[in-house]
Each structure stands twice: as C-alpha cells, then as structure tokens.
Steps between C-alpha positions, in 0.01 A plus 500: 500500500222480760561863593485600131174310450351660810613842377340434160178386663496807724565729204225326301258546789583870515440537127170313530398727786607815315323416172144539624601816688624656174190378321281661767653845441217582263132418479257469211161664528231647275254788470197592288329160493307326776684176425863453407493179295390448141247235597328724752563848358214740438446559129609813320288813433148358527251737337168314536345240732215250533409321825314169506234423766739261675761777537736411218647821356607535137704802389617586148830658398663579167825335608644284773850377431466161668137391499171537317350845463187399691610447861283304744487564876304379800534575872798726442701245302582439136340177381604503136450681172342467157656546158849617417674817613415705189152371420269760651444872463421537870229763476192277539409162653183327621376150570223264596473159665695322226700755301721807503473759222791739441606751236788377285820686425622644173660219298266230629229352272280788384716744704393754759142499372428149620396316816594143590320250721693272735388196696535579869597143588752425226609856428482424128373742237196353326351793308603830339233762431579768245349819637648806332641615169760675712723194524849647457521755783831439676505775762149512637189307598238425236294277729443716809229308681365145539205356693293182497138440594353155460576389145600849380838669467521880477809663343596870479640571153617849588632635170188377319276674758294195580444225750474166322283221637591136435401170645772352715555258212583790267170552319439869425165631627490877466698825528422785737619841387689694768786746464836376631369221722721368780437284808178294507270347762166319483257547789254255655225583250724445198550869424842599367706784649771658284771733629608788278820593676589815308144636533468421870172315447356151540211412269234232561348290220221246502575140395364594154736799476265788580652796683366531855682710762824698496712561808676833468787470746664793682716739300837345424388142561636229272306174546765235439332186638148376571354228717140415583496396865225244546549515878379859520329541165735792435713592203864554602696740281877527524595863444856574388432872490622724785264330752689169460229297670209264432157662474188306602171555316151380578365404157144410593312770312697816435868431579611679817840509664466357851859474616865441424769246582852628543658825611381807311798599287664161540878506515502876433295586810686709759257463794562130570860475381779657301425589140602206281484252789310182417306305760222256577233727350722769350442377147685594183314425176236235569486266199317199646228432759348164598339310784481130579206302637632538856473877472871574472572806286799527268642823356771506233709817471739578215728770648594778260810467284620353176467601139382346177623155598193393697691206646696758702201719577477561873497190719281235663350603835217266604316550832260252663243613759249309710128572470533780756771673296798402716823428316594130498804488273681662209678364196743736334732496203641849471794476267576363156823572314601769742703566813481713813785697656574500875411837651798679662268713717379186679843329491369247253179407682278628218533426129390724213404350166395692193137518623482331840660508845567190711638410841550191715616146432362170366292672234488822690225759525358705216530852642392733221416556135698813409288606200218755526324485162262785582742768618769394252324350195812558288716284726719305252433181695143519362597571141350234272725615215828476687743288300647343815177308578530585871708682759521239776874531568562737789816685601490714814725750676445720803671839517453711811173328579373534141430181307554482124351201318610403150271258317587323176423192295671169445770619257449875502638790302275748688480565875221674694556704818262551792504662843300465821373747758291500817185630332497212251608222737613196307407643158796544266461837326618506136785745437713434197644249258837427347505572212279804558493875545619488862831360372501698175539199275295277272773239465413155630698338781675193359837518674394450861307691767555575867343723761750510783439543873547879468224515238742571214416336168755328279404388149660362188310674222468309175805505270664799669796316656451716807362461850264785586505599867199706614562630856199535728460869580230472766131466579218750497261549792286208381793259474541516124864446394688693234827425326767722351648489149692191405870466557634273227778249546653302216444127539836322540595321180565178692131464599328609178227438407366584845182329617480541882593777745508497880645780710550472879556851644589375849823347368527702176488174306385471138406161353471467123393190306572430137247421232548292189667688215305499176200327656143614437428411862613802698346346813752213510812496716846382405732334752705807603417726796732785600514648850638853542587618851521878527293569189377847602846573636633463147568131438302438183763299315657240733259228612606287795377235528372371167247222545502241225179299514542131430134393517279525193248773420542774762189718498446717807728668753447698818736611773510617860775540757800306377319249281381467143213255449458335160216294354479296182241431231408166336732313736468498880314699765817544704624843607878544514649745752831656388726689738553854365844524661647174378274419206466149635181297511438477874173309502211379285147544624305190406188371675520421868128422510447262209156348525352799682624789283526501122773730371416481130708407199723802453497881484326585174525879534761774496413639843353189661734517802510759781733510802529690827747486791313527830638673808550155654747399230245278329462517122144479368481392135173479309444308179219484246327160483259496208444126548329535835372857454707601800814677615783292644679652800848394609632621835876451529756594762856445366 
C-alpha cells in the first residue's frame, strides 16, 4: 500500500511537472498596436488631433470597438477616452482650456453636420451645435475643420462652401464664404487660415471675415492639416500630396515658406529608405499637428488604406518630438478588423496585412505602408465606393522569390491581387481581381477562396457547384503574375454547399468546409470539414479524415504543414488545431499571456486567421483582434 501511494505521488508529480511544459509549447503575442491590452491599447484609425498646452493629446476616430471615439494620451500612454465608440465622425477636433469640440457621426443628434462640446474634466457632452444642412452624409466628412480662439469656435462646413463662426457656447456670429474649406488654424493676431485641400491653397481671413493672403502651395500639394506655432510664429501645414511632409511658413507680411519638417517624399522617398518604408520623419498622410507649452511637437499620421468605412480608414500613427525635433515616442494602432499573413520569404519574421507590413514582437514594428496613392490612384484599397468597406485582410505567398499579396475585406466575395518588385520596394502594385478580366469571370466568390503556396488560385464561384482552379503560369519581368484558364472540378456532394477551400501543394491535401444549406448567409460554416489526401493525384471523392466540429459557430480556417486551425464567432477566442492525418483535435490555443495580451472575443471574419510552418518546425498563427485594434500571434511547436 505504501509503495502504491508512493507510486501515485510520483506519477502525480510527473503530471504536474509535465503540464506546464505542455502549456509552454506555445506563446501568445501581438502586432500592430503599441499596447496589447484593452485598457492600454492605442485607439483605432485616428483622423484628427488637438493638443492641450499641458501635453494632453485628443484624437478623434469614427469607430473604436472598445472605448470612446475620442482617445486621450499623455507621455506615450493612453489615459482614457470620451464618448462612446460610434459617437464621432473623426475628421475634425479642437479644444480649449475647458472643452473639447468634435464633429459628430451620422445617426447622432443632428447627424454629420453637427459639432458637440465635451467637458474636458468629466468627459460629458454638454452642447450640440447644428452647423450644416448636410446632416445625413454617411460616407464622408461634412465638418472638415475646427479651431477655437478665445470665445470663438470656427467650423468648416465643406459642402456648403463656408466657414461658420460661433461662440464656444453655440451662438452663431457670421459665415465666411470659401470653397470646400478643410483644416483650420487661428494665428496670434486672430486671423483665420483655411486649407483648401483639393485646390492646394491656404487662405487667410481677418477676424471680420475679409480675405487677406493666399498661400499657393507647390504643384500637387494637398494641405490636410494646419497648426499655428506660437513658438516660432510660423504656420505649419501638413501636406498629404507627394511631398508627404510639413511645410513651415512665415506669415508676418506676405506668407513665405521658410522650411519643412519631415523627409521630402515621406514614406515614398527612396534616398533615405525603401519606397513604402515608414520612419521617424518618413510621414504618410499628416492629419494632425500640435505643440504643448514645453515645446514638444506632435504629428498624427493616418497611413493610407481603407474604403468608405472611415472607421477602417488607414491607421493611427502618432509621433512625439522634443523642441529640437528629436523623436521621443510613438503610439500606433495599425489594424482594425483585419489580419496579416506571415511572410514565407523571411520564414515568418515579417507579416503582410492588406495595407501594412509588420515585424517583431510585443506590438512589433510598423515597417511599411504598401499603398502608393500617386503612382496607383486606382488601387482598390483606396476605392471609396468598394462594397467591402476595406481590404485589410492579407494573404501572401512567395513563388521563386516573387511575392503575391491578396487583399480582401471582412466577409469578401471579391479578392484583389498585387505584386512587388525591387523598383517599388514595399509598395504592392495592383494587378487583378477575382472576379475580373484576369480570371475571365464576373461571378462572385461565395464558395471559398485560396491562393496556395505555388501561387495557384482556387475559388468556389457563386452557385456553380464547382471549384475553379486557376494555375499560375508565371511572372513578367516586373514581377506581375498571370494565371491560366480555370480547370473546373465538381464539388463533392457530401460537402455542398461549399464555403471554404484550402489547398496544400506540399502534401497534395485539399481541405473543404461546408456551408449551411438554404441559408442566406453564405459566409457561415457548418460543422463538417473534409480532408482529401492526394487531391491533384485524383482523389476528389474520398475524404479521410472527416472533421466533425463540436464547438459552436465555426467561422475561419487556415492550414499549414499537418494542421488545420479553426476559429469561432460569437463564442470564444480560442483557436483549435486539428491534425490533418488523424482528424483529431491536438491542441487549443488560448491565451498564455492573460493580463498582458488581449486576444479578442472571437474571429468575426471569413479569412481572419493565417498560418505558416517555419523551417524550425514552429507554427505561426495570426488572428484578427478588432477589440484591441491589433493582430494576435500564436507561436506553437507541437
């Protein structure tokens, strides 16, 4: 009996020792946000900024899933927020010693043509000012500029071609006629400066509204933000045209440009870095400028990307500099409702999203913005009329040293293809779409999509009951891929209606997931997944194994090596790893870093998971986290 008890104790000790070892086989990390927790995370897609004299920074966004749309920062940390997540339009914000003024979102009182005042101490709204008759615009900014001076509030009512002047208590004073007004600033003498972004000009008005001077900026300039710098007496103009910098003007007398801040050409410059590469002064589109009483300068960038849903438009990229222009810190939130794929060419060290590239750990490093709006103005990732709202979900393959990026939306029926080459650096060059002429079809993709590691495309075209296989035929001298005519394969009856496709060429394995018969929701998954070994060799009818999912609401799948990874919607954030040989659930990736990394609620997207098997045997799995505006990264060695 003693020997048995000792044996049991010894066995128990071994189990206790083994448990943490098994648990430690994977780690939980994040990318695309400076901070990994909800409490500390940097807010989503900030598009305007105001800085108080004491260095408190207020940014406005159309949407942040888990906090107010006006985020508040100081000394490189989040210190709270104002409002609810869907309260603000995001395009304009200003403040004074006691209040914040911000443009309201469509659906709020008086709609997109109104401005609300908030108490800076309590964060409570205490006034709504109706500004414009354009109060039901859902996909654009009506209020495009805000500024205060003493007891006056200036508001750009862009569609009405006027700047409206109110008291800070909401009393209307006068209107100043100006075509398509945008960003505003008031100088030390009380004169008003109005940016006309599309015209490339900044116009000066007296306090009474008389036209004074006009700054005609260089050809191609698009003045997107203004700030009167009391330290230098200069007007600072953020230019989101090809120069991508801040221009400094002496405004005593006739306005004269006296300098710049930031690299000429910004992130597209090729003399100080690779084209597309972001950096300390390699700006993207500058949408906010401010300085505190200590002389620290703050620059808010909104990197290019996103469509009509302005809550997914670009990202938050806030830089703080000392009075000498030296970088002090950055705050970045680079992803919302999107995911990045591990890059095979770097063995999973880099990650490609629909618009951005990342690397590193614990928030990682923002490497590049892959959109060039000047060379490729028709890039679908800039299309304000795209029905998908954004293309922030990235899929990436590397074939013979050539990268192919596929970008799509949250629940897409259309996929966009891009390539890269040395001359364009990190810029993703638009090539084709599916459906589209390159694939000779206008039928939407509702039965699953896959670009495999050979660059071949597999798609379930709507209501055809066939899988369409488009083989990659090669690349031209610039790296542009082409595909051959589709080879059609009848979808096995046992898996109809089909909703997901994954093909692994290395093992000739096809993975097919079933949709819900008769459902309007073609994006939803049923509980059956079939695995076909030897698919291209001819086995298109005998799945082995068949994976029967027992957890509720499967939503997204990805695969690499010998594992299928599955995520769920409206339930848990867990990722299940199924063995493709046995069909068994081998492990569940939960959160090994609770308290330091938020992993979100679920996977609320069809292609919100990506996976890659590194040369070391480690699986890297990425997951969309719309809660924390980040990308969760699991690293697992079976």
